C-alpha positions as CSV (number, residue, x, y, z in Angstrom):
1,M,-20.2,-10.1,-9.5
2,S,-17.4,-9.1,-11.9
3,S,-15.5,-11.6,-14.1
4,A,-12.7,-11.8,-16.5
5,P,-13.2,-10.0,-19.9
6,S,-15.2,-11.9,-22.5
7,G,-17.0,-11.2,-25.7
8,E,-16.0,-9.9,-29.1
9,E,-13.9,-7.0,-27.8
10,W,-11.5,-9.5,-26.1
11,R,-11.3,-11.9,-29.1
12,D,-7.4,-11.7,-29.1
13,L,-6.9,-12.2,-25.4
14,D,-7.1,-16.0,-25.4
15,L,-4.3,-16.1,-27.9
16,V,-2.1,-13.6,-26.1
17,L,-2.7,-14.4,-22.5
18,P,-4.7,-17.6,-22.2
19,E,-4.5,-17.9,-18.4
20,F,-6.3,-14.6,-18.0
21,N,-9.7,-16.0,-19.1
22,S,-9.2,-19.4,-17.3
23,A,-11.9,-21.0,-15.2
24,E,-9.4,-21.2,-12.3
25,N,-8.9,-17.4,-12.4
26,A,-12.6,-16.8,-12.4
27,E,-13.0,-19.1,-9.4
28,V,-10.3,-17.2,-7.4
29,L,-11.8,-13.9,-8.3
30,A,-15.3,-15.0,-7.2
31,E,-13.9,-16.3,-3.9
32,A,-12.2,-13.0,-3.3
33,E,-15.3,-11.0,-4.0
34,Q,-17.3,-13.2,-1.6
35,N,-14.6,-12.8,1.1
36,I,-14.9,-9.0,0.7
37,Q,-18.6,-9.2,1.4
38,N,-18.1,-11.6,4.4
39,Q,-14.9,-10.2,6.0
40,R,-14.5,-6.5,5.1
41,L,-18.2,-5.7,5.6
42,K,-19.6,-6.3,9.1
43,P,-23.2,-5.9,10.3
44,V,-23.7,-2.7,12.3
45,T,-26.7,-1.3,14.1
46,L,-27.1,2.4,14.6
47,Q,-29.7,3.7,17.1
48,L,-30.9,7.2,16.3
49,Q,-31.6,9.1,19.5
50,D,-32.7,12.6,20.4
51,A,-31.0,14.8,23.1
52,Q,-33.0,13.0,25.8
53,G,-31.8,9.6,24.7
54,Q,-35.2,8.7,23.2
55,A,-35.2,6.5,20.1
56,L,-36.2,8.2,16.9
57,S,-38.3,6.0,14.7
58,G,-39.1,6.6,11.1
59,R,-36.2,9.1,10.8
60,E,-34.5,9.2,7.4
61,V,-30.7,9.5,7.2
62,E,-28.1,9.4,4.5
63,L,-24.9,7.5,5.2
64,E,-21.8,7.9,3.0
65,L,-18.3,6.3,3.4
66,I,-15.7,9.0,3.3
67,Q,-12.6,7.0,3.9
68,H,-11.7,3.3,4.4
69,D,-9.6,2.3,7.4
70,F,-7.8,-0.1,5.0
71,P,-5.0,1.9,3.4
72,F,-5.1,2.1,-0.4
73,G,-2.2,4.2,-1.5
74,E,0.5,5.2,-4.0
75,Q,4.1,6.6,-3.7
76,L,4.8,10.3,-4.1
77,W,7.9,10.3,-6.2
78,T,6.5,12.8,-8.7
79,L,5.2,15.1,-6.0
80,D,8.5,14.9,-4.1
81,A,10.3,16.1,-7.3
82,Q,7.8,18.9,-7.6
83,Y,8.6,20.2,-4.2
84,R,12.3,19.8,-4.7
85,N,12.2,21.8,-7.9
86,G,9.9,24.5,-6.5
87,Q,7.0,23.5,-8.8
88,E,4.5,22.5,-6.1
89,N,2.2,25.3,-7.0
90,S,2.3,24.7,-10.8
91,E,-0.9,23.7,-12.7
92,F,0.8,20.3,-13.3
93,S,1.1,19.8,-9.5
94,R,-2.4,21.1,-8.8
95,S,-3.9,18.6,-11.2
96,W,-1.7,15.8,-10.0
97,K,-2.7,16.4,-6.4
98,Q,-6.4,16.6,-7.2
99,L,-6.4,13.3,-9.1
100,F,-4.3,11.5,-6.5
101,G,-6.9,12.5,-3.8
102,E,-9.8,11.3,-6.0
103,V,-8.5,7.7,-5.8
104,F,-6.4,7.1,-2.7
105,N,-6.7,7.5,1.1
106,S,-2.9,6.9,1.8
107,A,0.4,8.2,0.4
108,N,3.9,6.7,0.6
109,N,6.3,9.5,1.3
110,L,10.0,9.0,0.2
111,C,13.0,9.5,2.4
112,Y,16.0,7.7,0.9
113,W,19.3,8.2,2.7
114,T,20.5,8.7,-0.8
115,E,19.5,7.2,-4.2
116,R,21.3,6.7,-7.4
117,P,23.0,10.1,-8.1
118,Q,21.5,10.3,-11.6
119,N,18.0,9.7,-10.3
120,D,15.8,12.7,-9.5
121,A,14.9,11.1,-6.2
122,S,14.6,12.1,-2.5
123,K,18.0,12.2,-0.9
124,T,18.0,13.1,2.8
125,E,21.8,13.0,3.5
126,D,23.6,12.6,0.2
127,Q,26.4,14.9,1.5
128,Q,27.8,14.3,4.9
129,G,26.4,16.6,7.5
130,E,23.7,18.0,5.2
131,Q,20.5,16.5,6.4
132,R,17.7,17.6,4.1
133,V,14.3,16.3,5.1
134,E,12.4,19.5,4.2
135,N,11.0,17.8,1.0
136,F,9.9,14.8,2.9
137,A,8.3,17.1,5.4
138,D,6.6,18.9,2.5
139,T,5.0,15.8,1.1
140,V,4.0,14.6,4.6
141,D,2.4,18.0,5.2
142,W,0.5,17.7,2.0
143,T,-0.5,14.1,2.7
144,L,-2.0,15.0,6.1
145,A,-3.6,18.3,5.0
146,S,-5.3,16.3,2.3
147,G,-6.8,13.9,4.9
148,L,-4.6,11.0,3.8
149,K,-2.7,8.5,5.9
150,A,1.1,9.0,5.7
151,K,3.6,6.2,5.2
152,G,7.4,6.6,5.0
153,H,9.8,4.7,2.8
154,P,12.5,3.5,3.6
155,L,14.3,4.0,6.9
156,F,17.0,1.4,6.4
157,W,18.3,-0.2,3.2
158,S,21.7,-1.6,2.9
159,I,22.0,-1.7,-0.9
160,P,25.0,0.3,-2.3
161,K,22.9,2.6,-4.5
162,C,21.1,3.9,-1.4
163,T,24.0,4.2,0.9
164,P,25.8,7.6,0.7
165,E,29.4,7.3,-0.6
166,W,30.7,9.3,2.4
167,V,29.4,6.6,4.8
168,K,31.3,3.8,3.0
169,R,34.7,5.1,4.1
170,Y,34.0,4.5,7.8
171,D,34.3,1.3,9.8
172,I,31.2,-0.7,10.5
173,D,30.7,0.5,14.1
174,T,30.8,4.2,12.9
175,Y,28.5,3.3,10.0
176,W,25.9,2.0,12.5
177,K,26.1,5.2,14.5
178,F,25.3,7.3,11.5
179,A,22.5,4.9,10.5
180,E,21.1,5.0,14.1
181,V,21.1,8.8,14.1
182,R,19.3,8.9,10.7
183,V,16.6,6.4,11.8
184,R,16.0,7.9,15.2
185,N,15.8,11.5,13.9
186,L,13.3,10.6,11.2
187,V,11.0,8.6,13.4
188,A,11.2,11.1,16.2
189,R,10.6,14.2,14.1
190,F,7.5,12.7,12.4
191,K,6.1,10.9,15.4
192,G,2.4,10.8,15.3
193,R,2.4,12.1,11.7
194,V,4.0,9.3,9.7
195,T,2.2,6.3,11.3
196,M,3.6,3.5,9.0
197,W,7.2,2.9,7.8
198,D,9.1,0.5,5.6
199,A,11.7,0.1,8.4
200,V,14.0,-2.4,6.7
201,N,14.1,-2.9,2.9
202,E,15.1,-5.9,0.9
203,A,17.1,-7.9,3.4
204,L,16.4,-11.1,1.5
205,W,18.4,-10.0,-1.5
206,E,21.1,-7.8,-0.1
207,A,24.2,-8.2,2.0
208,A,24.2,-7.1,5.6
209,P,26.2,-3.9,6.1
210,Q,29.2,-5.7,7.5
211,N,29.3,-7.9,4.4
212,M,28.7,-5.3,1.8
213,T,32.3,-5.4,0.4
214,Q,31.7,-9.1,-0.5
215,R,28.2,-8.4,-1.9
216,H,27.2,-10.8,-4.7
217,W,23.6,-10.3,-5.8
218,P,21.5,-12.1,-4.8
219,H,23.3,-12.0,-1.5
220,I,21.9,-14.8,0.7
221,E,22.5,-14.0,4.4
222,S,21.7,-16.4,7.2
223,T,18.4,-15.8,9.1
224,G,20.5,-14.9,12.2
225,V,22.5,-12.3,10.4
226,M,19.4,-10.6,8.9
227,A,17.6,-10.7,12.3
228,D,20.5,-9.2,14.1
229,Y,20.4,-5.9,12.2
230,I,16.7,-5.8,11.7
231,E,16.2,-6.2,15.5
232,K,18.6,-3.2,15.9
233,V,16.6,-1.0,13.5
234,L,13.2,-2.0,14.9
235,T,14.5,-1.3,18.4
236,W,15.5,2.3,17.5
237,C,12.2,2.9,15.8
238,R,10.1,1.7,18.7
239,E,12.1,3.6,21.2
240,E,11.3,6.8,19.3
241,D,7.7,6.1,18.4
242,P,6.1,2.9,19.8
243,D,2.7,3.6,18.2
244,A,3.7,3.6,14.5
245,Q,3.6,0.5,12.3
246,Y,7.0,-0.9,11.2
247,L,7.4,-3.2,8.2
248,I,10.1,-5.4,6.8
249,N,9.7,-5.1,3.0
250,D,10.9,-7.4,0.2
251,Y,10.5,-8.4,-3.4
252,G,10.8,-11.4,-5.7
253,L,8.2,-13.4,-3.7
254,I,5.4,-14.0,-6.2
255,S,6.4,-14.4,-9.8
256,E,9.2,-16.7,-10.8
257,D,12.1,-15.4,-12.8
258,Q,12.5,-16.9,-16.2
259,E,16.2,-17.5,-15.4
260,P,16.6,-18.2,-11.7
261,K,19.8,-16.8,-10.2
262,R,22.5,-18.4,-8.1
263,G,22.9,-16.8,-4.7
264,S,26.1,-15.8,-3.0
265,D,25.9,-19.2,-1.2
266,G,25.6,-21.1,-4.5
267,S,21.9,-21.9,-3.9
268,L,19.2,-21.5,-6.6
269,V,17.2,-18.4,-5.7
270,T,13.5,-18.6,-6.6
271,A,10.3,-16.9,-5.4
272,S,9.5,-20.1,-3.5
273,S,12.9,-20.3,-1.8
274,Q,12.7,-16.6,-0.8
275,R,9.2,-17.1,0.7
276,K,10.6,-19.8,2.9
277,R,13.5,-17.6,4.0
278,Y,11.0,-14.7,4.7
279,L,8.9,-17.0,6.8
280,A,12.0,-18.2,8.7
281,L,13.1,-14.6,9.2
282,A,9.6,-13.6,10.6
283,E,9.7,-16.5,13.0
284,E,13.1,-15.6,14.2
285,L,12.1,-12.0,14.9
286,K,9.0,-13.2,16.7
287,T,11.2,-15.5,18.8
288,R,13.4,-12.6,19.7
289,G,10.4,-10.5,20.7
290,C,10.9,-7.9,18.0
291,A,8.5,-8.9,15.2
292,P,7.6,-6.3,12.7
293,N,4.0,-5.0,12.7
294,A,3.5,-6.4,9.2
295,I,5.3,-8.2,6.4
296,G,5.7,-6.1,3.3
297,L,5.3,-7.8,-0.1
298,Q,6.5,-5.9,-3.1
299,A,4.6,-6.9,-6.2
300,H,6.4,-5.8,-9.4
301,T,5.0,-9.0,-10.8
302,G,4.5,-8.7,-14.5
303,W,1.5,-10.9,-15.1
304,V,0.7,-13.8,-12.8
305,S,-2.3,-16.1,-12.4
306,L,-4.7,-15.1,-9.7
307,K,-4.3,-18.6,-8.2
308,L,-0.6,-18.2,-7.9
309,L,-1.2,-14.8,-6.2
310,Q,-3.7,-16.3,-3.8
311,N,-1.4,-19.2,-2.9
312,C,1.5,-16.9,-2.2
313,L,-0.6,-14.7,0.1
314,T,-1.8,-17.8,2.0
315,E,1.7,-19.1,2.3
316,M,3.1,-15.8,3.6
317,G,0.1,-15.6,6.0
318,Q,1.7,-18.5,7.9
319,A,4.0,-15.9,9.4
320,G,1.1,-15.0,11.7
321,L,1.5,-11.3,10.8
322,P,-0.5,-8.9,8.7
323,L,0.5,-8.7,5.0
324,H,0.9,-5.4,3.2
325,I,1.2,-5.1,-0.6
326,T,3.8,-2.3,-0.7
327,E,4.8,-1.7,-4.3
328,F,2.4,-3.1,-6.9
329,W,2.7,-2.8,-10.6
330,A,2.0,-5.2,-13.5
331,S,3.9,-4.2,-16.6
332,P,1.9,-4.6,-19.9
333,K,5.2,-5.5,-21.6
334,V,4.2,-9.1,-22.1
335,L,1.0,-8.1,-23.9
336,L,2.9,-5.8,-26.3
337,E,5.5,-8.4,-26.9
338,R,2.8,-10.9,-27.9
339,G,1.4,-8.5,-30.5
340,M,-1.7,-7.1,-28.7
341,D,-3.0,-3.7,-30.0
342,P,-1.8,-0.9,-27.6
343,K,-5.4,0.4,-27.0
344,Q,-6.5,-3.1,-26.1
345,V,-3.5,-3.4,-23.8
346,E,-4.7,-0.4,-21.8
347,E,-8.1,-2.1,-21.3
348,V,-6.7,-5.5,-20.4
349,T,-4.1,-4.0,-18.0
350,A,-6.8,-2.0,-16.2
351,D,-8.9,-5.1,-15.8
352,Y,-6.0,-7.2,-14.6
353,V,-5.1,-4.6,-12.0
354,R,-8.7,-4.6,-10.8
355,Q,-8.6,-8.3,-10.4
356,F,-5.2,-8.4,-8.7
357,L,-6.3,-5.7,-6.2
358,T,-9.6,-7.6,-5.6
359,V,-7.8,-10.8,-4.8
360,C,-5.5,-9.0,-2.3
361,Y,-8.3,-7.0,-0.6
362,G,-10.3,-10.3,-0.5
363,H,-7.5,-12.1,1.4
364,P,-8.0,-12.1,5.2
365,K,-4.2,-11.6,5.9
366,V,-3.8,-8.5,3.7
367,E,-4.2,-5.2,5.6
368,A,-2.8,-2.6,3.2
369,F,-2.3,-2.1,-0.6
370,F,0.1,0.4,-2.1
371,F,0.8,1.0,-5.8
372,W,4.2,2.0,-7.2
373,G,3.8,4.2,-10.2
374,F,0.1,4.2,-10.7
375,M,-0.2,7.9,-11.4
376,N,2.3,7.8,-14.2
377,R,0.4,5.1,-15.9
378,A,-3.2,6.1,-15.1
379,V,-2.9,9.8,-16.0
380,N,-1.3,11.4,-19.2
381,M,-0.2,14.7,-17.7
382,N,0.8,17.8,-19.7
383,A,3.1,20.5,-18.4
384,D,0.2,23.0,-18.3
385,G,-1.8,20.8,-16.0
386,S,-4.2,19.5,-18.7
387,Y,-4.5,15.7,-18.7
388,S,-6.3,12.6,-20.1
389,L,-7.2,9.6,-18.0
390,T,-6.4,6.0,-19.0
391,P,-8.8,3.1,-18.5
392,L,-6.6,2.2,-15.5
393,F,-7.6,5.4,-13.6
394,H,-11.3,4.8,-14.1
395,S,-11.0,1.1,-13.2
396,V,-9.2,1.6,-9.9
397,K,-11.2,4.7,-8.9
398,T,-14.5,2.9,-9.6
399,L,-13.4,-0.1,-7.6
400,L,-12.2,1.9,-4.5
401,T,-14.9,4.6,-4.4
402,E,-17.9,2.9,-5.9
403,T,-17.7,-0.9,-5.8
404,W,-16.2,-0.7,-2.3
405,G,-17.9,2.5,-1.4
406,L,-21.2,3.1,0.3
407,R,-23.9,5.8,0.0
408,K,-27.4,5.0,1.1
409,T,-30.5,6.6,2.4
410,L,-32.1,4.7,5.2
411,S,-35.1,5.0,7.5
412,S,-35.0,3.9,11.2
413,N,-37.3,1.2,12.5
414,A,-39.7,1.4,15.4
415,Q,-36.8,1.1,17.8
416,G,-34.9,3.9,16.1
417,E,-32.5,1.5,14.6
418,V,-30.8,1.4,11.2
419,Q,-29.1,-1.9,10.4
420,L,-26.7,-2.5,7.5
421,P,-23.2,-4.0,6.8
422,L,-20.4,-1.4,6.8
423,Y,-16.7,-1.2,6.0
424,A,-14.4,-0.1,8.7
425,G,-13.8,3.6,8.1
426,S,-15.0,7.2,8.4
427,Y,-18.6,8.0,7.4
428,Q,-20.7,11.1,7.0
429,L,-24.2,10.8,8.4
430,R,-26.7,13.4,7.2
431,H,-30.3,14.1,8.3
432,R,-32.8,16.9,7.8
433,L,-33.6,19.4,10.6
434,P,-37.2,20.5,11.2
435,N,-36.6,23.6,9.0
436,G,-35.6,21.3,6.1
437,Q,-31.9,22.0,6.2
438,L,-29.4,19.1,6.0
439,R,-27.1,18.6,8.9
440,G,-24.1,16.3,8.8
441,Q,-21.9,14.6,11.4
442,K,-18.9,12.3,11.3
443,L,-19.3,8.7,12.3
444,E,-16.3,6.4,12.9
445,I,-16.8,2.7,12.5
446,R,-14.1,0.3,13.8
447,H,-14.3,-3.4,13.6
448,P,-15.3,-5.3,15.6
449,A,-18.0,-2.7,16.2
450,P,-20.3,-2.7,19.3
451,S,-23.5,-4.5,18.7
452,L,-25.4,-1.1,19.1
453,I,-24.0,2.3,18.3
454,P,-26.0,5.3,19.6
455,V,-26.2,8.2,17.3
456,L,-27.4,11.6,18.6
457,L,-29.4,13.6,16.1
């Protein structure tokens, strides 16, 4: 069982971040690790058989987890820029792609309607009539060719910085027609390829499109107003591809702001108040029969206690919908501000991220986890493709591929059975032929798995 850092190498930590080594944090982490063993791993019995259906006893097989069903991912901002700038075959890009694939099984592909003009970001229709989705298509192609699951972000976001200037001169009815064409075209074009979307982004903090000229951040809309336009967007999505997963996605739900803001309605806006509004919104959408497939929780948290994180996940789980961590990062700024040595900051950050990820994976309501900016912090990349890896890279890769991985050699019993707990995912099963050669075959394990799974050798 892992635990918070201790010992001489962490002698300054209690002075800089006392909550990190608390007994409460250790208890939450231990509970999450036990939940992973109890909930993510399920007992599975494989029965090894020959071509005639006869059980093969005493047969040795090797079983290796190739890919979790649970999505662990990161956004592709850097790769998107590589494609847009014609640098996708550079040594930098080759190294970046290789390292990404060593850690993650999923990728968040970016398809902003526009983005801040000064940002080197994906813009699918920055100029009226010029729909440019080829870069999004490029990253989706790379994602799928690499054996990763493809997510898209975002389909609809009413914030001014991500609404093209040309749209703003039209009346609201015309605005919605343009928005509908965008959403339908993206979902239809990538049907069956992009299987998860952030459908509506940040409704809790932004004005509805018809109220954008009166926007006062944080803009607090009523539950009904938010549900009206979210229902519209989800309807378009599902008419084009009913099989994909569609999320509503929002931020400011975990860590409290040091200086809470007053909303447009005069209310004090806190993480707690926003969680209550999010739950009310989810309930309204369920009542209307148009609930999202999952609730997205952004987690640009800074540093929060594991107990607070656990409590927030449990509270949001009351929505009765799966939870996805959609944009996680914990800035080390607080450690640097408190005087910690930069090298030690790297080590502590890596361990904190490991703990945060463990608590989320250990929570029964969480069904996906995406970073936001992991690669920029985990890899020091040079233009020529050379690089060095930070402790963060090693920490997360070890957690996802080793701690939560599986590679075992087993021997079947007298009934030809091999019994062991397995994660849901894709496995490679290998055995030796009579001539001594190894032969492999894919094995898909989905939970709840059948009590007995026949395997033909």
